[in-house]
Backbone and ligand atoms as CSV (ligand in chain L), in Angstrom:
chain,resi,resn,atom,element,x,y,z
A,1,MET,N,N,-39.933,-15.286,29.340
A,1,MET,CA,C,-39.300,-16.595,29.286
A,1,MET,C,C,-38.138,-16.590,30.260
A,2,ALA,N,N,-37.972,-17.676,30.938
A,2,ALA,CA,C,-36.859,-17.803,31.907
A,2,ALA,C,C,-35.539,-17.812,31.141
A,3,GLU,N,N,-34.530,-17.182,31.735
A,3,GLU,CA,C,-33.210,-17.221,31.136
A,3,GLU,C,C,-32.639,-18.640,31.196
A,4,ARG,N,N,-31.806,-18.938,30.225
A,4,ARG,CA,C,-31.058,-20.199,30.279
A,4,ARG,C,C,-29.666,-19.933,30.725
A,5,LEU,N,N,-29.164,-20.807,31.549
A,5,LEU,CA,C,-27.795,-20.655,32.027
A,5,LEU,C,C,-26.915,-21.790,31.535
A,6,LYS,N,N,-25.646,-21.448,31.355
A,6,LYS,CA,C,-24.663,-22.462,31.058
A,6,LYS,C,C,-23.475,-22.261,31.989
A,7,VAL,N,N,-22.884,-23.356,32.418
A,7,VAL,CA,C,-21.670,-23.252,33.196
A,7,VAL,C,C,-20.463,-23.616,32.350
A,8,HIS,N,N,-19.348,-23.014,32.689
A,8,HIS,CA,C,-18.087,-23.290,31.980
A,8,HIS,C,C,-16.971,-23.212,32.968
A,9,VAL,N,N,-16.043,-24.174,32.886
A,9,VAL,CA,C,-14.894,-24.205,33.717
A,9,VAL,C,C,-13.675,-23.856,32.898
A,10,ASP,N,N,-12.901,-22.855,33.346
A,10,ASP,CA,C,-11.672,-22.499,32.691
A,10,ASP,C,C,-10.611,-23.483,33.096
A,11,PRO,N,N,-10.111,-24.344,32.138
A,11,PRO,CA,C,-9.150,-25.389,32.515
A,11,PRO,C,C,-7.812,-24.843,32.957
A,12,ASP,N,N,-7.503,-23.609,32.576
A,12,ASP,CA,C,-6.253,-23.003,33.006
A,12,ASP,C,C,-6.291,-22.533,34.460
A,13,LYS,N,N,-7.471,-22.284,34.935
A,13,LYS,CA,C,-7.618,-21.787,36.311
A,13,LYS,C,C,-7.954,-22.936,37.312
A,14,CYS,N,N,-8.683,-23.936,36.863
A,14,CYS,CA,C,-9.121,-25.024,37.768
A,14,CYS,C,C,-7.939,-25.732,38.341
A,15,GLN,N,N,-7.941,-25.849,39.696
A,15,GLN,CA,C,-6.856,-26.549,40.397
A,15,GLN,C,C,-7.403,-27.818,41.118
A,16,GLY,N,N,-8.600,-28.222,40.792
A,16,GLY,CA,C,-9.121,-29.470,41.337
A,16,GLY,C,C,-9.638,-29.384,42.752
A,17,HIS,N,N,-10.120,-28.250,43.180
A,17,HIS,CA,C,-10.643,-28.162,44.529
A,17,HIS,C,C,-11.960,-28.929,44.710
A,18,ALA,N,N,-12.643,-29.177,43.632
A,18,ALA,CA,C,-13.828,-30.042,43.574
A,18,ALA,C,C,-15.002,-29.534,44.411
A,19,ARG,N,N,-14.956,-28.284,44.815
A,19,ARG,CA,C,-16.139,-27.735,45.535
A,19,ARG,C,C,-17.337,-27.698,44.575
A,20,CYS,N,N,-17.082,-27.456,43.304
A,20,CYS,CA,C,-18.163,-27.420,42.333
A,20,CYS,C,C,-18.879,-28.765,42.292
A,21,LYS,N,N,-18.113,-29.833,42.255
A,21,LYS,CA,C,-18.720,-31.177,42.178
A,21,LYS,C,C,-19.459,-31.491,43.456
A,22,ALA,N,N,-18.973,-31.049,44.607
A,22,ALA,CA,C,-19.637,-31.285,45.896
A,22,ALA,C,C,-20.962,-30.517,45.964
A,23,LEU,N,N,-20.955,-29.314,45.442
A,23,LEU,CA,C,-22.144,-28.419,45.593
A,23,LEU,C,C,-23.151,-28.638,44.477
A,24,ALA,N,N,-22.699,-29.030,43.321
A,24,ALA,CA,C,-23.585,-29.176,42.162
A,24,ALA,C,C,-23.140,-30.346,41.326
A,25,PRO,N,N,-23.284,-31.557,41.871
A,25,PRO,CA,C,-22.810,-32.752,41.170
A,25,PRO,C,C,-23.521,-33.003,39.819
A,26,GLU,N,N,-24.704,-32.383,39.649
A,26,GLU,CA,C,-25.393,-32.534,38.359
A,26,GLU,C,C,-24.755,-31.719,37.252
A,27,LEU,N,N,-23.992,-30.731,37.656
A,27,LEU,CA,C,-23.500,-29.787,36.657
A,27,LEU,C,C,-22.042,-29.929,36.297
A,28,PHE,N,N,-21.301,-30.698,37.126
A,28,PHE,CA,C,-19.847,-30.773,36.880
A,28,PHE,C,C,-19.364,-32.223,36.952
A,29,GLU,N,N,-18.353,-32.522,36.179
A,29,GLU,CA,C,-17.680,-33.820,36.210
A,29,GLU,C,C,-16.217,-33.580,36.432
A,30,LEU,N,N,-15.565,-34.536,37.103
A,30,LEU,CA,C,-14.121,-34.430,37.336
A,30,LEU,C,C,-13.381,-35.415,36.445
A,31,ASP,N,N,-12.238,-34.990,35.906
A,31,ASP,CA,C,-11.454,-35.932,35.127
A,31,ASP,C,C,-10.503,-36.725,36.041
A,32,GLU,N,N,-9.654,-37.535,35.419
A,32,GLU,CA,C,-8.783,-38.393,36.246
A,32,GLU,C,C,-7.799,-37.670,37.092
A,33,TYR,N,N,-7.575,-36.428,36.799
A,33,TYR,CA,C,-6.680,-35.589,37.606
A,33,TYR,C,C,-7.446,-34.794,38.697
A,34,GLY,N,N,-8.800,-34.941,38.697
A,34,GLY,CA,C,-9.582,-34.205,39.669
A,34,GLY,C,C,-9.976,-32.816,39.248
A,35,ASN,N,N,-9.656,-32.478,37.979
A,35,ASN,CA,C,-10.079,-31.176,37.473
A,35,ASN,C,C,-11.481,-31.254,36.911
A,36,ALA,N,N,-12.174,-30.179,37.000
A,36,ALA,CA,C,-13.600,-30.166,36.648
A,36,ALA,C,C,-13.836,-29.682,35.228
A,37,HIS,N,N,-14.935,-30.206,34.646
A,37,HIS,CA,C,-15.472,-29.617,33.441
A,37,HIS,C,C,-16.966,-29.680,33.567
A,38,ALA,N,N,-17.666,-28.907,32.732
A,38,ALA,CA,C,-19.082,-28.908,32.787
A,38,ALA,C,C,-19.652,-30.285,32.312
A,39,ALA,N,N,-20.724,-30.722,32.932
A,39,ALA,CA,C,-21.383,-31.930,32.469
A,39,ALA,C,C,-22.102,-31.598,31.144
A,40,GLY,N,N,-22.007,-32.491,30.209
A,40,GLY,CA,C,-22.647,-32.339,28.917
A,40,GLY,C,C,-22.152,-31.064,28.239
A,41,ASP,N,N,-23.010,-30.237,27.707
A,41,ASP,CA,C,-22.590,-29.033,27.053
A,41,ASP,C,C,-22.656,-27.829,27.989
A,42,GLY,N,N,-22.885,-28.124,29.265
A,42,GLY,CA,C,-22.858,-27.061,30.264
A,42,GLY,C,C,-24.205,-26.469,30.548
A,43,THR,N,N,-25.215,-26.839,29.775
A,43,THR,CA,C,-26.537,-26.284,29.979
A,43,THR,C,C,-27.079,-26.644,31.372
A,44,VAL,N,N,-27.577,-25.648,32.091
A,44,VAL,CA,C,-28.080,-25.875,33.436
A,44,VAL,C,C,-29.567,-26.250,33.338
A,45,PRO,N,N,-29.915,-27.462,33.773
A,45,PRO,CA,C,-31.335,-27.856,33.708
A,45,PRO,C,C,-32.216,-26.957,34.590
A,46,PRO,N,N,-33.475,-26.770,34.204
A,46,PRO,CA,C,-34.376,-25.943,35.040
A,46,PRO,C,C,-34.377,-26.427,36.465
A,47,GLY,N,N,-34.310,-25.459,37.374
A,47,GLY,CA,C,-34.303,-25.786,38.836
A,47,GLY,C,C,-32.930,-25.864,39.442
A,48,LEU,N,N,-31.908,-25.920,38.618
A,48,LEU,CA,C,-30.525,-26.046,39.138
A,48,LEU,C,C,-29.758,-24.700,39.051
A,49,GLU,N,N,-30.459,-23.625,38.706
A,49,GLU,CA,C,-29.770,-22.321,38.521
A,49,GLU,C,C,-29.047,-21.924,39.789
A,50,ASP,N,N,-29.699,-22.113,40.963
A,50,ASP,CA,C,-29.068,-21.663,42.208
A,50,ASP,C,C,-27.778,-22.421,42.450
A,51,LYS,N,N,-27.759,-23.696,42.077
A,51,LYS,CA,C,-26.533,-24.510,42.247
A,51,LYS,C,C,-25.426,-23.992,41.377
A,52,ALA,N,N,-25.767,-23.539,40.182
A,52,ALA,CA,C,-24.771,-23.024,39.270
A,52,ALA,C,C,-24.107,-21.795,39.876
A,53,TRP,N,N,-24.915,-20.850,40.368
A,53,TRP,CA,C,-24.321,-19.654,41.020
A,53,TRP,C,C,-23.574,-20.003,42.264
A,54,LEU,N,N,-24.059,-20.971,43.032
A,54,LEU,CA,C,-23.387,-21.398,44.248
A,54,LEU,C,C,-21.996,-21.954,43.948
A,55,ALA,N,N,-21.938,-22.807,42.933
A,55,ALA,CA,C,-20.649,-23.367,42.544
A,55,ALA,C,C,-19.682,-22.301,42.117
A,56,LYS,N,N,-20.189,-21.360,41.298
A,56,LYS,CA,C,-19.325,-20.256,40.815
A,56,LYS,C,C,-18.772,-19.460,42.022
A,57,SER,N,N,-19.596,-19.166,42.986
A,57,SER,CA,C,-19.139,-18.319,44.083
A,57,SER,C,C,-18.286,-19.063,45.039
A,58,ASN,N,N,-18.262,-20.374,44.988
A,58,ASN,CA,C,-17.471,-21.194,45.938
A,58,ASN,C,C,-16.161,-21.758,45.338
A,59,CYS,N,N,-15.928,-21.465,44.091
A,59,CYS,CA,C,-14.654,-21.973,43.522
A,59,CYS,C,C,-13.522,-21.060,43.964
A,60,PRO,N,N,-12.522,-21.603,44.667
A,60,PRO,CA,C,-11.449,-20.736,45.176
A,60,PRO,C,C,-10.580,-20.140,44.046
A,61,GLU,N,N,-10.581,-20.732,42.886
A,61,GLU,CA,C,-9.756,-20.261,41.803
A,61,GLU,C,C,-10.527,-19.362,40.806
A,62,ILE,N,N,-11.781,-19.091,41.115
A,62,ILE,CA,C,-12.632,-18.312,40.258
A,62,ILE,C,C,-12.559,-18.833,38.821
A,63,ALA,N,N,-12.635,-20.185,38.714
A,63,ALA,CA,C,-12.518,-20.845,37.408
A,63,ALA,C,C,-13.849,-21.046,36.714
A,64,ILE,N,N,-14.954,-20.805,37.467
A,64,ILE,CA,C,-16.240,-21.126,36.875
A,64,ILE,C,C,-16.983,-19.870,36.415
A,65,ASP,N,N,-17.458,-19.967,35.165
A,65,ASP,CA,C,-18.279,-18.907,34.621
A,65,ASP,C,C,-19.710,-19.433,34.543
A,66,VAL,N,N,-20.672,-18.580,34.872
A,66,VAL,CA,C,-22.081,-18.896,34.555
A,66,VAL,C,C,-22.484,-17.878,33.477
A,67,ILE,N,N,-22.910,-18.438,32.365
A,67,ILE,CA,C,-23.247,-17.598,31.220
A,67,ILE,C,C,-24.764,-17.563,31.062
A,68,GLU,N,N,-25.313,-16.366,31.015
A,68,GLU,CA,C,-26.733,-16.202,30.821
A,68,GLU,C,C,-27.021,-16.046,29.344
A,69,GLU,N,N,-27.867,-16.888,28.816
A,69,GLU,CA,C,-28.122,-16.860,27.348
A,69,GLU,C,C,-29.463,-16.217,27.029
L,1,F3S,FE1,FE,-11.855,-26.634,39.773
L,1,F3S,FE2,FE,-12.972,-24.709,41.134
L,1,F3S,FE3,FE,-14.270,-26.934,40.770
L,1,F3S,S1,S,-10.868,-25.238,41.169
L,1,F3S,S2,S,-12.664,-28.506,40.632
L,1,F3S,S3,S,-13.665,-25.532,39.232
L,1,F3S,S4,S,-14.208,-25.743,42.625
């Protein structure tokens, strides 16, 4: 069975660079201050796993976790 991934943004680390939103708009939402949080409960829909890892590796603040369940 394929692994399921979840994304999580650490609100203490996120500085609003928004690279996550640019690279994986399906997985992240920005609040009124431009800080990101995971869309929905963070579950990564099938086929978007690469975008989750891409967003994690491109966040300058290392604020994104990808959790394998
Ligand atoms: Fe924040 Fe990193 Fe995205 S700083 S807005 S989680 S790229």
